[in-house]
N, C-alpha and C positions, 0 to 999 in steps of 0.2 A: 489179271495177272497176279500170281502169287509171289510175295516177297520171299527172299531167302530166309531160312529159319523161321517159318511161320508158327504161330500157336493156333492149332486147329481144335475146334470144339466138335467132338463126335456126338452127333445127334441121332444117328441111325442105331437101332437096336441090333444086338449081336445076332439075332435071328434073321436079320435082313442082310442080303448079300452085299449091299453098298458099304457096310462097315469094314469089309476087307480092304476096299479101296482107300477109305479114310485112314486106316491104320498103316498099311504098307507104303502107300504113295507118300504120305506125310513123313514117315520116319526114314524111308530109304532114299527117295528121290529128292526131297526138299531138306532133309536133315532137321526138321522142326520138332516141335513138342505137340503131343496129343493129349487133350484134356477129355477125360471120360466122365460122364455124369453117372450118378448112382442109378440103379434100375428104375425106369419110368420117370427119371428126373426131367426129361423133356416136357412132361405134362405140367410141371410146376414153373410157371413163367417167372416168378420172383427168383427162384433158384437159378434158372438159366441166365437171367439178366445179371444177377449178382456174380455168377461164375464168369460171364463174359468180362465184366469189369475187374473183378479180383485177379483173374488169371491173364488179363490183357490179351484176350482172344483176338486174333487178326483175320481168321478165315473160318467160315462155316459153310456147309453144304446141306441144303434143305429144300423143301418145296415152298413155292411162293405163299401159299395160304398160311404156313407157319410163320414166315417172316412178317406178313401183314398182321397176324394176330399178336405177335411179339411187339411190333411197333405200336399197335393200338394200346397194348397193355402199358408200355413204357410212357406213351403220351398221356394216358389217363392217370398215371402215377407221377407224372412230371419228372421222369427219370431218363430222358433221352440221352443224357451225358454218359450213361452206362455203355453206350455203343461207340464211344470215341476210339477205342483201339481197333475196332473192326474195319478192315481194309477191303476184304473181298467176301461177297456172299454168292456162292454158286447155287443157282436154282435150276431145277429140272422137273419135268412132269406136268407142269401146269402153266397157263398164261399168267403173268403177273400184271396187276393193274393197281397202281398206287393212286390213292385220292390225294388231292392237294391239301387235305387236312392233316396228313402225316408229315 
């Protein structure tokens, strides 16, 4: 469930059709804020995790492999607290399988 007035992190590139959903659904249906990364910013895990923490992102939509990679990165850097604001992660396209080490 998405809270009222969410802060959504747009991870989809503008060349990918999913970005339309992230922009218009967030702003029109939920009345929230949309945080857009710089081009190819999704490839820089430090930048993404810092943005989540700084902008208090509460929702993101991505594939499971990206979430697992980001969690592993945060665990290795001992920065799990950067995810405190995140309330909803919408995943699609792959099976998600978290290990107990995360």
